C-alpha positions in Angstrom: 140.4 -8.8 186.3 142.6 -10.1 189.1 141.4 -9.8 192.7 143.5 -10.2 195.7 141.8 -11.0 199.0 143.2 -10.3 202.5 141.2 -11.5 205.5 141.4 -9.4 208.6 144.3 -10.7 210.7 144.7 -10.8 214.5 146.0 -7.5 215.9 149.6 -7.6 216.9 149.8 -5.3 219.8 152.8 -3.9 221.5 153.4 -6.1 224.5 155.9 -3.7 226.1 153.3 -2.0 228.3 154.8 0.5 230.8 153.3 1.7 234.0 150.8 4.5 233.7 153.3 7.3 234.5 156.1 6.0 232.4 154.7 6.0 228.8 156.8 7.4 226.0 154.8 9.6 223.6 154.9 8.9 219.9 153.4 10.4 216.8 150.1 8.9 215.6 150.5 6.2 213.0 147.6 6.8 210.6 146.2 3.8 208.8 147.0 3.5 205.1 144.3 5.0 202.9 142.0 2.6 201.1 141.8 2.9 197.3 138.5 4.3 196.0 138.5 1.3 193.6 138.6 -1.2 196.4 135.6 -3.3 197.1 134.6 -3.9 200.7 132.9 -7.1 201.6 132.0 -9.1 204.7 133.2 -12.7 204.8 130.6 -15.4 205.1 132.6 -18.5 205.0 130.6 -21.6 206.1 133.8 -23.3 207.1 134.3 -20.7 209.8 131.5 -22.3 211.9 133.7 -25.4 212.4 136.4 -23.3 214.1 137.1 -24.5 217.7 138.2 -21.1 219.0 135.8 -18.2 219.3 136.9 -14.7 218.3 136.5 -12.1 221.1 135.2 -8.5 220.6 135.5 -6.1 223.6 133.3 -3.0 223.5 134.8 -0.2 225.6 132.5 2.6 226.8 134.3 5.7 228.2 131.6 7.8 230.0 131.9 11.2 231.5 130.4 11.2 235.0 131.5 14.7 236.0 129.1 17.1 237.9 127.8 18.7 234.7 126.3 15.4 233.8 124.1 15.4 236.9 120.3 15.4 236.5 118.6 14.7 233.2 121.7 13.8 231.2 122.9 11.1 233.6 119.3 9.8 234.1 118.7 9.5 230.4 122.1 7.9 229.9 121.5 5.2 232.6 118.1 4.4 231.1 119.3 4.0 227.5 122.3 1.9 228.5 120.0 -0.5 230.4 117.9 -0.7 227.2 121.0 -1.1 225.0 122.5 -4.2 226.6 119.8 -6.6 225.3 120.2 -5.2 221.8 124.0 -5.7 221.8 123.4 -9.3 222.9 121.9 -10.0 219.5 125.1 -8.6 217.8 127.8 -10.8 216.5 128.1 -14.3 215.1 127.9 -17.7 216.8 131.7 -17.9 216.8 132.1 -14.4 218.3 132.2 -13.7 222.1 131.2 -10.1 222.8 132.3 -8.5 226.1 131.7 -5.1 227.6 134.0 -2.8 229.7 132.8 0.5 231.1 135.3 3.2 232.2 133.9 6.3 233.9 135.8 9.5 234.5 135.2 12.5 236.7 137.7 13.5 239.4 138.8 9.9 239.4 138.7 7.2 236.7 137.0 3.9 237.6 136.0 0.7 235.9 132.4 -0.4 236.4 133.7 -4.0 236.7 137.3 -5.2 237.2 137.4 -7.1 233.9 135.4 -7.1 230.7 132.1 -9.0 231.2 130.5 -11.3 228.5 127.5 -9.5 227.2 125.2 -12.4 228.2 126.2 -11.8 231.9 126.6 -8.1 231.9 124.3 -6.0 234.1 124.3 -2.2 234.0 125.2 -0.5 237.3 123.5 3.0 237.4 126.0 5.8 237.4 126.1 9.0 239.5 127.6 12.3 238.5 130.0 14.5 240.5 133.5 16.1 240.2 135.5 17.4 237.3 136.3 15.9 233.8 139.5 13.9 233.9 139.5 12.8 230.3 143.3 12.7 229.9 143.5 10.4 232.9 140.8 8.2 231.3 142.9 7.9 228.1 145.9 6.9 230.1 144.0 4.2 232.0 142.5 2.9 228.8 146.0 2.6 227.3 147.2 0.7 230.4 144.3 -1.8 230.4 144.0 -2.2 226.6 146.7 -4.9 226.6 147.1 -8.7 226.3 148.6 -8.4 229.8 145.3 -7.0 231.1 141.8 -6.6 229.6 142.5 -8.1 226.2 143.9 -11.4 227.4 141.5 -13.7 225.6 143.2 -17.0 224.7 141.4 -17.0 221.3 141.8 -14.6 218.4 140.5 -11.1 219.0 138.8 -8.5 216.8 140.1 -5.0 217.2 138.0 -3.4 220.0 135.1 -0.9 219.7 135.8 2.3 221.7 132.9 4.6 222.4 133.5 8.0 224.2 130.6 10.0 225.7 131.1 13.5 227.3 129.2 16.7 227.9 132.1 19.2 228.4 135.7 20.3 228.0 138.3 18.2 229.8 139.6 19.6 233.1 143.1 17.9 232.7 145.6 17.6 229.9 143.7 15.4 227.5 146.3 15.8 224.8 149.0 14.2 226.8 146.7 11.3 227.6 145.7 11.0 224.0 149.3 10.9 222.8 150.0 8.0 225.1 146.8 6.2 223.9 147.8 6.7 220.3 150.9 4.5 220.8 148.6 1.6 221.5 148.0 -0.8 218.6 144.6 -1.8 219.8 143.6 1.9 219.8 145.1 2.5 216.3 143.1 -0.3 214.7 140.0 -0.2 216.9 136.7 1.2 215.8 136.4 4.6 217.5 133.2 6.8 217.9 132.2 9.6 220.1 129.1 11.4 221.3 128.9 15.0 222.5 126.1 15.6 225.1 124.5 19.0 225.4 125.7 22.5 224.4 129.1 22.5 226.0 130.6 19.3 224.4 133.4 20.1 222.0 133.1 18.1 218.8 136.6 19.0 217.7 138.1 17.3 220.7 136.0 14.3 220.1 137.2 14.2 216.4 140.7 14.2 217.7 139.9 11.1 219.6 138.1 9.2 216.8 140.3 10.6 214.0 137.3 11.6 211.9 134.3 14.0 212.2 132.1 11.4 210.6 132.3 9.2 213.7 131.3 12.1 216.0 127.6 12.8 216.7 125.9 15.2 219.1 122.8 15.0 221.3 121.0 18.0 222.6 118.1 16.2 224.2 117.1 13.0 225.9 115.4 11.7 222.8 118.5 12.4 220.7 120.8 10.8 223.4 118.9 7.5 223.2 118.9 7.5 219.4 122.6 8.4 219.1 123.9 5.9 221.7 121.9 3.0 220.1 123.0 4.0 216.6 126.7 4.2 217.5 126.8 1.2 219.8 124.9 -1.2 217.6 126.4 -0.2 214.3 130.0 -0.3 215.6 129.4 -3.6 217.3 128.0 -5.1 214.0 131.0 -3.9 212.0 133.5 -4.7 214.6 132.4 -8.3 215.0 132.5 -9.1 211.3 135.5 -10.4 209.4 136.2 -8.3 206.3 137.9 -8.8 203.0 139.2 -6.1 200.7 139.5 -6.7 196.9 141.7 -4.5 194.8 141.6 -4.4 191.0 145.2 -3.4 190.8 148.3 -5.4 191.8 148.5 -3.4 195.1 148.8 -5.8 198.0 146.2 -4.9 200.7 147.3 -5.3 204.3 145.7 -5.1 207.7 146.0 -1.3 207.8 143.8 -1.1 204.7 141.2 -3.4 206.3 141.0 -1.5 209.6 140.9 1.8 207.7 138.0 0.5 205.6 136.1 -0.6 208.8 136.5 2.9 210.3 135.4 4.6 207.1 132.3 2.3 206.8 131.4 3.1 210.5 131.5 6.8 209.7 129.3 6.4 206.6 126.7 4.3 208.3 126.5 6.5 211.4 126.0 9.6 209.4 123.4 7.9 207.2 121.4 6.7 210.2 121.7 10.0 212.1 120.3 11.9 209.1 117.1 9.9 209.4 116.5 10.5 213.1 114.2 13.1 214.6 113.5 13.9 218.3 110.1 15.5 217.9 109.3 18.0 220.6 111.9 16.6 223.0 113.1 19.3 225.4 116.9 20.2 225.1 119.0 19.3 228.1 120.2 22.8 228.6 116.7 24.4 228.7 116.3 26.3 232.0 119.8 25.4 233.3 
């Protein structure tokens, strides 16, 4: 049996980044399917520890802060994110630098900090809710900043980013236009994408459009579920995203970077669904009770 090994390469992103209002739309380029006969494995090369350059992983949180998030939803989200940061600090290898970037969207879109912050230095700034749900504008802003000319300007090699979307309602703007623009971004195409619907009004079909798979979409109807789901998605995606991966194929088919990234996204969906199926929220009161 002959095995061919392809180690995850650095993402080659499109450097021709246009201003926010001047993007050309393009059809989504779907990653090549991974053969069912392929064997997925994480690299554990002791020689990697001698590398001078650290690999960088940026975790992007896109968080809905519209008025419908006011009250228990936003309070629970702030609490769990404060608890989550120390857990993410334990993610990654010694040669991986993990950074966090938080983009909030309501009537306006805003970054919590002007640049991604190393996880060791990151402090959560509690969010407040008001306004409408400008999800399309958030997608455009993410597209603009997810560039070597902006937020992904690490001089060392970079893993494809983790992108985690959280929302409790239907977009108030043209999210499809924003998503089409985002889908032209190579970092988005190869990044690990997951989404969380919060409460009764969140539309899981829209979230699946963003992630590309229903397996990477979960839903929280209560504070207990919200804490569980955020931690499951954030920690699992960070662990997978910060690992180098090799694919072995028993055939003569040459496996490229699209196969590797598709395998990572598939693994993320499988692990999220397995972990979610084991969770319970006891007698936790749903968000929408009495609203």
